[in-house]
C-alpha positions as CSV (number, residue, x, y, z in Angstrom):
1,M,72.0,227.1,-163.0
2,K,73.6,224.6,-160.7
3,A,77.4,224.8,-160.1
4,L,79.9,222.7,-158.2
5,L,83.1,223.7,-156.4
6,V,85.7,221.1,-155.7
7,L,89.1,221.5,-154.0
8,E,92.2,219.4,-154.5
9,D,91.6,217.5,-151.3
10,G,88.1,216.5,-152.4
11,F,86.2,219.1,-150.4
12,A,83.1,220.0,-152.4
13,L,80.3,222.6,-152.2
14,E,77.2,223.1,-154.3
15,G,75.9,226.5,-155.4
16,K,74.7,228.2,-158.5
17,S,76.0,230.5,-161.2
18,F,75.0,234.1,-161.5
19,T,77.0,234.7,-164.7
20,G,76.1,231.8,-167.0
21,E,77.9,228.6,-167.9
22,F,81.5,228.2,-166.8
23,E,84.3,225.8,-165.9
24,T,87.5,227.3,-164.5
25,G,90.1,226.7,-161.9
26,G,92.8,228.5,-159.8
27,E,94.1,228.8,-156.2
28,V,91.1,229.2,-153.9
29,I,91.6,231.9,-151.2
30,F,89.3,234.0,-149.0
31,T,89.3,237.7,-148.2
32,T,87.8,239.2,-145.1
33,G,86.9,242.7,-146.3
34,M,83.3,243.8,-145.7
35,T,83.5,246.2,-148.6
36,G,85.8,246.8,-151.6
37,Y,84.8,243.9,-153.8
38,Q,85.3,245.9,-156.9
39,E,88.9,246.8,-155.8
40,V,89.5,243.0,-155.2
41,L,88.2,242.0,-158.6
42,T,90.3,244.6,-160.5
43,D,93.5,244.1,-158.4
44,P,96.1,242.4,-160.7
45,S,97.6,240.6,-157.6
46,Y,94.6,238.3,-157.6
47,Y,95.5,236.9,-161.0
48,G,95.1,233.1,-161.1
49,Q,93.0,233.0,-157.9
50,M,89.4,232.2,-157.2
51,V,88.3,234.6,-154.5
52,C,85.8,233.8,-151.8
53,M,84.2,236.8,-150.0
54,T,83.6,236.1,-146.3
55,Y,81.0,238.9,-146.0
56,P,77.7,237.2,-147.0
57,L,76.1,239.9,-149.2
58,V,78.1,241.2,-152.1
59,G,77.1,243.5,-154.9
60,N,74.7,245.8,-153.0
61,Y,76.5,249.0,-154.1
62,G,77.1,247.9,-157.7
63,I,80.1,248.8,-159.9
64,C,81.5,252.4,-159.9
65,P,84.0,253.6,-162.6
66,Q,86.0,255.6,-160.1
67,D,86.7,252.4,-157.9
68,M,88.6,250.5,-160.6
69,E,92.2,249.5,-159.7
70,S,93.0,248.5,-163.2
71,A,91.3,248.2,-166.6
72,R,89.8,244.8,-166.1
73,V,88.9,241.9,-163.7
74,H,91.9,239.7,-162.9
75,C,90.8,236.9,-160.6
76,S,89.7,233.5,-162.1
77,A,86.3,233.4,-160.4
78,F,84.3,235.1,-157.7
79,L,82.7,233.1,-154.9
80,V,80.0,234.6,-152.7
81,K,77.2,233.6,-150.4
82,E,74.6,236.0,-152.0
83,C,75.0,238.3,-155.0
84,C,72.8,241.4,-155.0
85,K,71.6,241.8,-158.6
86,R,69.9,245.2,-158.0
87,P,72.4,247.6,-156.4
88,S,71.4,250.8,-154.6
89,N,74.0,253.4,-155.2
90,W,73.7,256.6,-157.2
91,Q,77.2,256.2,-158.5
92,A,76.8,252.7,-159.8
93,T,76.8,252.2,-163.6
94,M,76.1,248.4,-163.6
95,P,75.3,245.5,-161.3
96,L,78.0,243.0,-160.3
97,P,76.8,240.1,-162.5
98,R,77.0,242.2,-165.7
99,F,80.4,243.5,-164.7
100,L,81.7,239.9,-164.3
101,Q,80.1,238.8,-167.6
102,K,81.8,241.8,-169.4
103,F,85.2,240.3,-168.6
104,G,84.2,236.6,-168.8
105,T,84.7,236.0,-165.1
106,P,82.6,233.3,-163.5
107,G,80.5,234.2,-160.5
108,M,79.1,231.5,-158.1
109,E,76.7,232.1,-155.3
110,G,74.7,230.1,-152.8
111,L,77.6,228.1,-151.5
112,D,78.5,228.0,-147.9
113,T,81.3,230.5,-147.8
114,R,81.7,230.1,-144.1
115,A,82.4,226.4,-144.4
116,L,84.8,227.1,-147.3
117,T,86.7,229.7,-145.3
118,R,87.0,227.5,-142.3
119,H,88.3,224.7,-144.5
120,L,90.9,226.9,-146.0
121,R,92.0,228.2,-142.6
122,C,92.4,224.7,-141.3
123,H,94.0,223.1,-144.4
124,G,95.5,226.1,-146.3
125,A,94.8,227.7,-149.7
126,M,94.7,225.1,-152.4
127,R,93.8,224.5,-156.0
128,G,90.1,224.2,-157.0
129,M,87.7,224.3,-159.8
130,I,84.1,225.4,-160.3
131,S,81.8,224.1,-163.0
132,T,78.3,224.3,-164.3
133,K,79.1,221.6,-166.9
134,E,80.7,218.9,-164.7
135,L,78.7,218.2,-161.5
136,N,80.5,215.0,-160.6
137,A,82.9,215.8,-157.8
138,T,85.3,212.9,-158.5
139,V,85.7,213.9,-162.2
140,L,86.1,217.6,-161.3
141,R,88.7,216.8,-158.7
142,A,90.8,214.9,-161.3
143,K,90.8,218.1,-163.3
144,V,91.9,220.1,-160.3
145,L,94.9,217.9,-159.7
146,E,96.1,218.7,-163.3
147,Q,96.4,222.4,-162.5
148,P,99.8,224.0,-161.4
149,T,100.2,225.1,-157.8
150,M,100.7,228.8,-157.0
151,K,104.2,228.0,-155.6
152,G,106.6,228.1,-158.6
153,R,104.3,230.2,-160.9
154,N,105.5,233.4,-162.5
155,L,102.3,235.3,-163.2
156,V,103.7,238.8,-163.7
157,P,103.9,238.6,-167.5
158,F,100.1,238.3,-167.6
159,V,99.4,241.6,-165.8
160,A,102.6,243.8,-166.0
161,A,102.9,246.9,-168.1
162,T,104.2,246.3,-171.6
163,H,104.9,250.0,-172.5
164,P,105.9,253.1,-170.5
165,Y,103.1,255.3,-169.3
166,V,102.4,258.3,-167.1
167,W,99.5,258.9,-164.7
168,R,97.6,261.9,-166.1
169,D,94.0,263.0,-165.6
170,N,93.3,260.0,-163.4
171,H,94.2,257.6,-166.2
172,P,97.4,255.8,-167.6
173,Q,98.6,257.5,-170.8
174,E,101.3,255.8,-172.8
175,V,104.5,257.8,-173.5
176,S,107.5,257.4,-175.8
177,L,110.9,257.4,-174.2
178,G,114.3,258.1,-175.8
179,A,116.3,255.2,-177.2
180,D,118.4,255.1,-174.0
181,G,115.3,255.4,-171.7
182,G,115.4,259.2,-171.3
183,H,112.1,260.9,-170.4
184,A,110.9,264.5,-170.6
185,W,109.7,265.1,-167.1
186,Q,107.0,267.7,-166.7
187,G,108.3,269.1,-163.3
188,S,105.1,268.3,-161.5
189,G,106.9,266.4,-158.7
190,V,109.9,264.3,-157.7
191,P,110.7,262.2,-160.7
192,L,110.0,258.6,-159.8
193,L,110.4,255.4,-161.9
194,V,107.7,252.9,-161.1
195,Y,108.2,249.3,-162.1
196,D,104.7,248.0,-162.9
197,F,104.5,244.3,-162.1
198,G,100.7,244.6,-161.9
199,I,100.2,247.8,-160.1
200,K,96.9,249.0,-158.5
201,W,95.9,252.4,-159.9
202,N,95.4,253.9,-156.4
203,I,99.2,253.5,-155.7
204,L,99.8,255.9,-158.6
205,R,97.2,258.3,-157.3
206,C,98.8,258.2,-153.9
207,L,102.3,258.7,-155.3
208,C,101.1,261.8,-157.2
209,A,99.3,263.1,-154.1
210,A,102.5,262.7,-152.1
211,G,104.5,264.9,-154.5
212,F,105.9,262.4,-157.0
213,E,105.8,262.5,-160.7
214,P,105.6,258.8,-161.6
215,L,106.8,257.2,-164.8
216,A,105.6,253.6,-165.0
217,V,107.7,251.1,-167.0
218,P,107.7,247.4,-167.8
219,P,109.7,244.9,-165.7
220,S,112.1,244.6,-168.7
221,F,113.3,248.2,-168.3
222,S,117.0,247.8,-167.6
223,A,119.1,249.5,-164.9
224,K,121.0,251.3,-167.6
225,Q,117.7,252.7,-169.0
226,A,116.6,253.6,-165.4
227,K,119.7,255.6,-164.9
228,A,119.2,257.4,-168.3
229,S,115.6,258.1,-167.5
230,G,116.5,261.0,-165.1
231,A,114.5,259.6,-162.2
232,K,115.4,260.4,-158.6
233,G,114.0,257.2,-157.1
234,V,112.5,253.8,-157.9
235,F,109.2,252.3,-156.8
236,L,108.5,248.6,-157.1
237,S,104.8,247.7,-157.4
238,N,102.6,244.9,-156.3
239,G,101.8,241.9,-158.5
240,P,100.8,238.2,-158.6
241,G,102.5,234.8,-158.3
242,D,105.6,233.4,-156.6
243,P,108.3,236.1,-156.2
244,A,111.1,233.5,-156.1
245,T,110.4,232.8,-159.8
246,L,111.3,236.3,-160.9
247,K,115.1,235.7,-161.2
248,A,115.6,238.5,-163.8
249,E,113.6,241.0,-161.8
250,I,115.5,240.2,-158.6
251,A,118.8,240.7,-160.4
252,L,117.6,244.0,-161.7
253,V,116.5,245.2,-158.2
254,R,120.0,244.2,-156.9
255,E,121.4,246.7,-159.4
256,L,118.8,249.4,-158.7
257,V,119.4,249.5,-155.0
258,Q,123.1,250.4,-155.7
259,M,121.9,253.3,-157.9
260,F,118.7,254.8,-156.4
261,P,116.6,255.2,-153.3
262,V,114.2,252.2,-153.7
263,T,110.8,251.5,-152.1
264,G,108.2,248.9,-152.8
265,I,104.8,247.5,-151.8
266,C,103.7,243.8,-151.7
267,L,105.5,242.0,-154.5
268,G,107.9,244.9,-154.7
269,H,108.7,244.3,-151.0
270,Q,109.3,240.6,-151.7
271,L,111.6,241.3,-154.7
272,L,113.6,243.8,-152.5
273,G,113.9,241.1,-149.9
274,H,115.3,238.6,-152.4
275,A,117.7,241.2,-153.8
276,L,119.0,242.0,-150.3
277,G,119.7,238.3,-149.5
278,A,116.4,237.2,-147.9
279,T,114.0,234.4,-149.0
280,T,110.3,234.1,-149.4
281,D,108.0,231.4,-148.2
282,K,104.3,230.6,-148.9
283,L,101.8,231.4,-146.1
284,K,99.3,228.7,-145.2
285,F,96.2,230.7,-146.4
286,G,97.7,234.1,-147.0
287,H,96.6,237.6,-145.8
288,H,93.7,238.9,-147.7
289,G,91.4,241.6,-146.3
290,C,91.0,245.0,-144.8
291,N,91.5,244.3,-141.1
292,H,95.0,242.9,-140.4
293,P,96.8,244.4,-137.4
294,V,100.4,245.6,-138.0
295,K,102.9,247.0,-135.5
296,D,105.3,249.8,-136.5
297,L,108.4,248.7,-134.6
298,D,109.8,252.2,-134.5
299,S,106.8,254.0,-133.0
300,G,105.1,251.1,-131.3
301,K,101.8,252.1,-132.9
302,I,99.4,249.5,-134.2
303,E,97.9,250.0,-137.7
304,I,94.9,248.3,-139.1
305,S,95.9,247.4,-142.6
306,S,94.6,246.1,-146.0
307,Q,96.6,243.1,-147.3
308,N,96.7,240.8,-150.2
309,H,99.6,238.3,-150.4
310,G,100.2,234.6,-150.3
311,F,104.0,234.8,-149.7
312,H,106.1,236.5,-147.1
313,V,109.7,237.6,-146.7
314,V,112.0,235.7,-144.3
315,L,115.0,237.7,-143.0
316,D,116.8,234.9,-141.2
317,G,120.6,235.5,-141.3
318,V,120.4,238.6,-143.5
319,H,122.7,241.4,-142.3
320,D,122.1,245.1,-142.6
321,V,118.4,244.6,-143.2
322,H,116.1,245.5,-140.3
323,P,112.3,244.8,-139.8
324,T,110.2,247.9,-139.5
325,H,106.7,246.3,-139.3
326,V,105.3,243.0,-138.1
327,N,102.0,241.3,-138.5
328,L,100.3,240.8,-135.0
329,N,98.3,237.8,-136.2
330,D,101.2,235.5,-137.1
331,N,104.4,237.6,-136.5
332,T,105.4,237.6,-140.2
333,L,107.4,240.5,-141.6
334,E,105.4,243.4,-142.9
335,G,108.1,246.0,-143.6
336,L,111.9,246.4,-143.9
337,R,114.7,249.0,-144.3
338,H,118.4,248.7,-145.1
339,A,120.9,249.9,-142.5
340,T,123.0,251.9,-145.0
341,L,121.2,252.1,-148.3
342,P,118.1,254.3,-148.9
343,V,115.8,251.3,-149.2
344,M,112.5,250.6,-147.5
345,S,109.4,248.6,-148.3
346,V,106.2,247.2,-146.8
347,Q,104.2,244.1,-147.4
348,Y,100.7,245.5,-146.8
349,H,98.8,248.1,-148.8
350,P,98.8,251.7,-147.5
351,E,97.0,252.9,-150.6
352,A,93.9,250.7,-150.1
353,S,90.9,252.6,-151.6
354,A,88.4,250.8,-149.5
355,G,90.4,251.5,-146.4
356,P,91.7,251.4,-143.8
357,H,94.1,254.4,-144.2
358,D,96.3,253.9,-141.2
359,G,99.4,253.3,-143.3
360,H,98.9,256.3,-145.6
361,Y,101.8,258.2,-144.0
362,L,104.1,255.8,-145.7
363,F,103.9,257.7,-149.0
364,A,105.2,260.8,-147.3
365,R,107.9,258.6,-145.8
366,F,108.8,257.3,-149.3
367,R,109.1,260.8,-150.5
368,K,111.4,261.9,-147.6
369,L,113.6,258.8,-148.3
370,V,114.1,259.8,-151.9
371,C,114.5,263.6,-151.2
372,D,117.0,263.0,-148.4
373,A,119.1,260.6,-150.5
374,T,119.2,262.9,-153.5
375,A,119.6,266.2,-151.7
């Protein structure tokens, strides 16, 4: 079935559907990981985006239940050079096309993903649409221009937790809290309150492995409830959209840093930046993939990191906040810490299931921050 991709600047590519009829839009971005497509598809941070895989063959190891990063697919569409319909993997339970169809996510193949990636690198991530119904590029572009841009969009409500839950038996399990937010901790680790703005499940797994007992709560969980919960520290998760739009969440984080040791990853890092007086700006085409070099400014070591973000924190003129990590491709900020408060965060993903695992030490560093501050 023929399909057409059109970007807001008129750039168009032909291909075909491997999931049936569709017409959908979103911000078009590319990711440079050679593996990890299932983790990409189920990462809530990709909500509202059409993801292009730069590696040409996708789907060859199928879909494995243990590789899920959430309960469903979140990206608007999946764009690949070639989709493998018959995977070869003893752990696979279904092929990629059936997985996308299960969640109503369009899949398009046969388009020139190299040309698309080069175009996005030159001109930046932009709005786009794919369709099997409308194959006239001029008409489809008019529809693209009616869509909202990523800058200025608050997408957290579409993916964030709506009820408190704990991570138990490798699954989220809802729990009931006291009227004031109090929680009956099980004593399995350092009590940690996790604000779920669209968290990846492997973050929760890594927090447990690092010696935390995480309690995940919705973004609406107040500072007063946080204090009553009995937690020793606060973790701010990843999530989608423009961080500058999250005014209520930024105000909440501003309260939390005065009450708790606070850490964060990705969107959590950006919210911390705003709460501490920094700003955020949109990157030209974002950082998406498993191969971004990051320098630890304390040790001088270079880490190869997994990343997924379209915005970055700008510390210009902010006092008492110091950079800890920097991206070696474009020198943007990848980590920060406060000079006097027990606060630290990173932009990249140390928990990445598909690797690399160079930043995995950060979970132990998170735990030390919390334990030292509450000793």
